[in-house]
C-alpha positions in Angstrom: -82.3 -14.3 102.8 -79.8 -11.7 103.8 -79.0 -10.8 107.3 -77.9 -7.1 106.7 -76.0 -4.8 109.6 -75.3 -1.2 110.1 -72.2 0.7 109.8 -71.3 2.2 112.9 -68.1 3.2 114.3 -65.9 1.6 112.0 -67.5 -1.6 111.6 -70.5 -3.8 110.6 -72.6 -4.2 113.5 -75.9 -5.7 114.5 -78.3 -3.5 117.2 -76.8 -3.7 120.7 -79.8 -5.9 121.7 -79.8 -8.0 118.8 -83.1 -7.0 117.4 -83.9 -7.0 113.9 -86.7 -5.9 111.2 -87.8 -7.9 108.2 -87.5 -6.2 104.9 -90.2 -7.2 102.3 -90.6 -7.2 98.4 -93.6 -5.3 97.8 -94.3 -6.8 94.8 -94.5 -10.4 96.0 -94.7 -9.7 99.8 -91.8 -12.0 100.5 -89.3 -11.3 103.2 -86.1 -11.0 101.4 -83.9 -9.6 104.4 -83.5 -8.5 107.9 -81.9 -5.2 109.1 -80.8 -4.2 112.4 -83.5 -2.4 114.5 -81.1 0.1 116.2 -81.4 1.1 119.9 -80.7 4.7 121.4 -77.6 3.2 122.8 -76.6 2.6 119.1 -77.4 6.2 118.4 -75.1 7.5 121.3 -72.5 5.5 119.9 -73.1 6.7 116.3 -72.8 10.5 117.1 -69.8 9.9 119.5 -68.2 8.3 116.5 -69.1 11.2 113.9 -68.5 13.8 116.6 -64.6 12.4 116.9 -64.2 12.1 113.2 -65.2 15.8 112.9 -63.0 16.8 115.9 -60.3 14.9 114.3 -60.0 17.4 111.7 -59.0 14.8 109.2 -61.8 15.3 106.8 -63.0 18.9 107.6 -59.3 20.2 107.4 -58.4 18.3 104.3 -57.3 19.9 101.3 -60.8 20.5 99.7 -59.6 19.5 96.2 -58.7 15.9 97.6 -62.2 15.9 99.5 -63.5 16.4 95.4 -61.1 13.7 94.3 -62.9 11.2 96.8 -66.4 12.2 95.9 -65.4 11.4 92.5 -64.3 8.0 93.3 -67.4 7.5 95.2 -69.3 8.8 92.1 -67.3 6.2 89.9 -67.9 3.7 92.2 -71.6 4.4 92.1 -71.8 4.4 88.4 -69.8 0.8 88.3 -72.4 -0.7 90.6 -75.5 1.1 89.2 -77.2 -2.0 87.8 -76.7 -4.1 91.1 -77.9 -1.3 93.2 -80.9 -0.7 90.9 -81.9 -4.4 91.0 -81.8 -4.0 95.1 -83.9 -1.1 94.8 -86.4 -2.3 92.4 -86.7 -5.7 94.5 -86.9 -3.5 97.9 -88.8 -0.6 96.9 -91.2 -1.9 94.2 -90.5 0.5 91.3 -89.1 -0.5 87.8 -85.6 -1.5 87.2 -85.8 1.1 84.5 -86.4 3.8 87.3 -84.0 2.7 89.6 -81.0 2.5 87.4 -82.0 5.9 86.3 -82.1 7.4 89.9 -78.8 5.6 91.0 -77.0 7.2 88.0 -78.5 10.7 89.0 -77.2 10.0 92.6 -73.7 9.5 90.8 -74.0 12.4 88.8 -74.9 14.5 91.9 -71.6 13.3 93.7 -69.7 14.6 90.7 -71.4 17.8 90.6 -70.3 18.4 94.3 -67.1 16.8 93.8 -66.5 19.8 91.6 -67.8 22.4 94.1 -65.7 21.2 97.3 -62.8 23.4 96.7 -65.0 26.4 95.6 -66.5 27.0 99.0 -65.3 30.7 99.5 -65.4 33.5 101.9 -65.3 37.0 101.1 -63.4 40.3 102.3 -65.6 43.2 103.4 -64.8 47.0 103.2 -65.1 48.5 106.4 -64.4 51.9 107.8 -60.9 52.5 109.2 -57.5 50.6 109.1 -59.0 47.2 109.1 -59.4 43.8 107.4 -62.7 42.1 107.5 -63.2 38.7 106.1 -65.5 35.5 106.5 -64.8 32.1 106.6 -67.0 29.2 105.4 -66.6 26.5 108.0 -68.3 22.9 108.1 -71.5 22.9 110.0 -70.4 19.8 111.7 -72.3 16.4 112.5 -75.5 15.9 110.1 -78.1 13.6 110.3 -79.9 12.8 107.1 -83.3 10.7 107.4 -83.9 9.4 104.2 -87.5 8.6 102.7 -88.5 5.3 101.3 -89.5 6.5 97.7 -86.2 7.3 96.2 -84.2 5.6 98.9 -80.5 5.8 97.4 -81.0 9.0 95.3 -82.3 11.1 98.1 -79.8 9.7 100.5 -77.1 10.6 98.1 -78.7 14.0 97.3 -77.9 15.2 100.9 -74.7 13.1 101.6 -72.9 14.6 98.5 -72.8 18.4 99.6 -72.4 17.4 103.2 -69.2 15.5 102.5 -68.1 18.2 100.1 -68.5 20.8 102.7 -66.1 18.8 105.4 -69.1 17.6 107.5 -69.7 14.1 108.7 -72.7 12.0 108.1 -74.9 9.8 109.7 -77.8 8.3 107.3 -80.8 6.8 108.5 -82.7 4.8 105.5 -86.7 4.4 105.8 -87.2 1.0 107.6 -89.2 0.0 104.7 -86.3 0.4 102.2 -82.8 0.1 103.9 -81.2 -2.4 101.4 -79.7 0.0 98.8 -78.2 2.6 101.2 -76.4 -0.3 102.9 -75.2 -1.9 99.8 -74.0 1.2 98.3 -71.8 1.8 101.9 -70.4 -1.5 100.9 -69.7 -0.6 97.5 -67.8 2.4 98.5 -65.7 0.6 100.9 -64.9 -2.3 98.5 -63.7 0.5 95.9 -61.6 1.8 98.8 -62.4 5.5 97.6 -60.5 7.0 100.6 -63.1 8.4 103.3 -61.9 8.4 106.8 -63.0 6.4 109.4 -66.6 7.2 110.7 -67.0 10.4 108.3 -69.8 8.4 106.8 -72.1 6.2 109.0 -75.6 4.3 108.2 -78.1 3.3 111.0 -81.2 1.3 110.6 -84.2 1.2 112.5 -87.5 2.6 113.5 -88.0 6.4 112.3 -90.4 7.1 115.2 -87.1 6.0 117.6 -84.0 6.5 115.7 -85.1 9.5 113.7 -86.4 11.3 116.8 -83.3 10.5 118.6 -81.2 12.0 116.0 -83.2 15.1 115.7 -83.1 16.0 119.2 -79.5 14.9 120.0 -77.2 17.6 121.4 -74.5 16.0 119.4 -75.9 16.5 116.1 -75.5 20.1 114.2 -77.8 19.7 111.6 -81.0 17.6 110.3 -82.0 17.0 107.0 -85.3 15.2 106.3 -87.1 14.4 103.1 -90.8 13.2 104.3 -94.6 14.2 105.0 -95.5 17.4 106.6 -96.4 15.8 110.1 -93.0 14.0 110.0 -91.2 17.5 109.3 -93.3 19.1 111.7 -92.0 16.6 114.3 -88.6 16.5 113.3 -88.7 20.4 113.6 -90.1 20.5 116.8 -87.4 17.9 118.2 -84.7 20.1 116.5 -85.7 23.2 118.2 -84.8 22.0 121.5 -81.2 22.3 120.7 -81.6 25.1 118.0 -80.5 22.5 115.7 -80.9 24.0 111.9 -82.9 21.6 109.5 -83.5 21.2 105.6 -87.0 19.9 105.3 -88.0 18.5 101.9 -91.8 17.4 102.4 -94.7 17.1 100.5 -96.2 18.5 97.2 -99.5 18.7 95.2 -98.2 19.7 91.9 -100.1 20.7 89.1 -99.8 20.7 85.3 -101.7 24.0 83.8 -102.7 22.9 80.2 -103.5 25.8 78.1 -105.4 25.4 74.7 -102.2 26.2 72.3 -100.2 23.2 74.1 -98.8 20.4 72.3 -101.3 17.7 73.8 -99.8 14.7 72.3 -95.9 15.3 74.3 -98.2 17.0 77.0 -100.1 13.8 77.8 -97.0 11.5 77.7 -95.4 13.9 80.3 -98.5 14.0 82.8 -98.6 10.0 82.9 -94.7 10.3 83.4 -95.2 12.9 86.1 -97.8 11.2 87.9 -97.6 7.5 87.4 -93.8 6.9 87.6 -92.7 5.2 90.9 -96.4 4.6 91.3 -97.1 8.4 92.1 -94.9 7.7 95.4 -93.2 11.2 94.6 -93.2 14.7 96.5 -93.0 16.3 93.1 -95.5 14.1 91.2 -98.4 16.2 89.0 -101.1 14.8 90.9 -103.5 17.9 89.8 -104.2 18.6 86.1 -105.9 22.0 85.5 -106.7 22.0 81.8 -108.6 24.5 79.6 -112.2 23.5 78.9 -111.6 23.6 74.9 -109.0 20.7 75.4 -110.2 19.1 78.3 -111.9 16.2 76.7 -109.0 15.5 74.2 -106.2 15.6 76.9 -108.2 13.2 79.1 -108.5 11.1 76.2 -104.8 11.2 75.2 -103.9 10.3 79.0 -106.2 7.3 79.3 -104.7 6.2 76.1 -101.3 6.5 76.9 -101.3 4.8 80.3 -103.2 2.1 78.9 -100.0 1.2 77.1 -98.0 1.0 80.6 -97.7 -2.6 81.9 -98.3 -3.1 85.2 -96.1 -5.5 87.4 -93.0 -6.5 89.3 -90.2 -4.1 88.9 -87.7 -6.4 87.5 -90.1 -7.6 84.9 -89.2 -6.9 81.4 -91.2 -4.3 79.7 -93.0 -3.3 83.2 -93.7 0.9 83.2 -95.4 0.9 86.5 -94.3 -1.3 89.4 -95.7 -2.1 92.9 -96.3 0.7 95.8 -93.9 0.3 98.8 -96.5 -1.5 100.7 -99.8 -2.9 101.0 -100.6 -0.6 103.9 -99.7 2.6 102.0 -101.8 1.2 99.0 -104.7 0.5 101.1 -104.3 4.2 102.6 -104.2 5.5 99.2 -107.5 3.6 98.0 -109.1 4.8 101.2 -108.3 8.5 100.4 -109.5 8.1 96.7 -112.7 6.6 97.9 -113.2 9.7 100.4 -112.2 12.0 97.5 -114.8 10.4 95.2 -117.5 10.9 97.8 -117.0 14.6 97.5 -117.3 14.4 93.6 -115.7 13.4 90.5 -115.7 10.6 88.1 -113.2 7.9 87.4 -112.0 7.8 83.6 -109.7 4.7 84.3 -108.4 2.7 87.2 -109.5 3.3 90.7 -108.8 -0.2 92.1 -106.2 -2.8 94.0 -105.0 -5.3 91.2 -106.0 -8.6 92.1 -102.7 -10.2 92.4 -100.0 -10.7 94.8 -98.1 -7.4 96.0 -98.9 -4.0 96.7 -100.3 -3.2 93.3 -102.5 -0.5 92.6 -104.3 0.7 88.8 -103.3 4.0 87.3 -106.2 6.2 88.2 -107.6 9.5 86.5 -110.5 11.4 87.9 -112.1 14.0 86.2 -114.8 16.7 87.6 -112.6 17.6 90.5 -113.4 20.8 92.4 -110.9 22.6 94.4 -112.6 21.8 97.6 -112.4 18.0 97.0 -109.5 16.2 99.2 -108.1 14.8 95.7 -107.4 18.2 95.0 -105.9 19.7 98.1 -104.3 16.6 99.8 -101.4 14.5 98.7 -102.3 11.1 98.2 -98.7 9.9 97.2 -100.0 7.3 94.7 -101.3 6.9 91.1 -104.2 9.1 91.3 -104.4 12.1 88.9 -107.1 14.5 89.7 -108.4 16.6 86.8 -110.2 20.2 87.1 -111.3 22.5 84.2 -110.7 26.1 84.0 -112.1 29.0 81.6 -109.6 32.1 82.2 -105.9 32.3 82.7 -106.7 34.1 86.5 -108.9 31.2 87.1 -106.0 28.7 86.4 -103.6 30.8 88.5 -105.8 30.8 91.3 -106.7 27.0 91.1 -102.7 26.2 91.0 -102.4 28.4 94.0 -105.2 26.8 96.0 -103.3 24.2 98.0 -100.9 24.3 101.2 -98.2 23.1 99.0 -95.8 24.7 96.8 -93.1 22.3 95.3 -93.2 22.0 91.5 -95.9 23.4 89.0 -95.7 22.8 85.3 -97.0 25.3 82.6 -97.9 24.1 79.1 -98.4 26.7 76.4 -96.6 28.2 73.5 -97.2 32.0 74.4 -94.2 32.5 75.9 -95.4 36.1 77.9 -98.1 33.9 79.4 -95.5 31.2 80.4 -93.0 33.9 82.3 -95.8 35.7 83.6 -97.5 32.4 85.3 -94.1 31.3 86.2 -93.5 34.6 88.2 -96.8 34.3 90.0 -97.4 31.0 90.7 -96.6 30.1 94.3 -94.0 27.0 94.2 -90.3 26.7 94.6 -89.9 25.3 91.0 -91.6 25.8 87.7 -91.2 23.7 84.7 -92.6 25.0 81.2 -93.4 22.6 78.5 -91.7 19.6 80.4 -92.6 18.0 83.7 -91.1 16.8 85.8 -87.2 17.9 85.5 -84.4 18.5 87.9 -80.6 18.3 87.6 -78.0 18.4 90.3 -77.1 22.0 89.7 -80.6 23.3 89.7 -82.2 24.0 93.2 -84.7 21.7 94.5 -87.0 23.8 96.7 -90.4 24.2 98.0 -92.7 27.1 99.2 -95.2 26.9 101.8 -95.7 23.5 103.5 -93.4 21.9 100.9 -90.6 22.6 103.0 -87.7 24.7 104.5 -84.3 24.9 102.6 -82.8 23.8 99.6 -81.5 20.5 98.2 -79.0 20.4 95.1 -77.3 23.2 93.4 -74.6 25.3 94.9 -76.9 26.9 97.3 -77.4 23.3 99.3 -73.9 24.1 100.6 -75.1 27.2 102.5 -76.8 24.7 104.8 -73.7 22.5 105.3 -71.5 25.5 106.2 -71.5 28.2 109.0 -70.0 31.7 108.4 -67.5 33.5 110.5 -66.6 36.9 110.5 -63.1 37.8 111.2 -61.9 41.5 112.0 -58.7 42.4 112.3 -57.3 46.0 113.6 -54.1 46.9 111.5 
């Protein structure tokens, strides 16, 4: 069992009071490591070090092309360590090694993308009346705190760290208390690779989300907060940040729908729907947890989904051939099962699954529920588990109304060979992202953004850099 430490103020360190938290392998329930349980004093030291690194100008005023070269080295080191990092991720989170490896390579790709953008953060000249020169500068936002979720622990950490560093900000990364190990290991890999990051530009602090996340969100020395998490956590972080008028980027929940019309390719669609809800055991904000399917193809598609998921072996993520790993914790699995039971009490029939697996670890069957009405909690609320709610529709207008009948608006999928219908639906559906005849899909260069309760701000793409920079207008009387 490893005794891990935090990276604060240029050293690997324990919590000030020496307290630690156990880290579990959710597939076995075994304690595999301990990590420091940081205190408020540790937060103060971390923020002070990050502020000093910002004020030194060594990073923010560095030639942006050189910052890009450092990010390229970080990408190369991430690729080089991807398999060992994926093994840690699988053991700590419960997901399959295959999924973890793909996600970590995606993180490296994200670093490459923002490395290429670091010297393309530009201001503009503005025509104004009279004999004047008017222009804008884009300067680093400052000290940024990144509160990372447990479902994609390293990928989602890198997703926000990369643009922050590219913009010249300093970074404090706080992993989820259930899943801190891959971010710690990645930080060690960056140091071993000697990528060239100046001291204290990137720090990692571990501990309670309620204590440490709250302290970072409300700290006057933090200039920007980035959170990926649930809606209640987002509301709490936003409220705390408002005390200092600190800007936030919040990537929150989702209740994605795959809307399937009669002319869709059902065989391909069934595979994608399974991938979109049962990957990572359904623990994804962009999961396609609702299936809104035309009545003419309902039975055929449900049968194809049940047949497809029956081929997915469930087990520990490091076992060969496993397609669905364990959930992150038995308490979370039990919460999902409890919500499933409450939803079934409101209506619906189980087509497959519905139970915890009778084995050690936080395992649950892939579950498909048909006959779910739009007022059922299985349709409205985010379970964050491997549960697919199926609802029929008859007319296109009904499908659109059902897709929009949720407080969330992250990613929705449309399945049809009628391009006119597809583009109209994409225009009118209330979500930040839409995918046609594919699900789920994203790239470092495309905006990851939610509408409604799914969040505020943009991750990925060049638009993400807007959050990490401040605009300054300069007027010169000639």
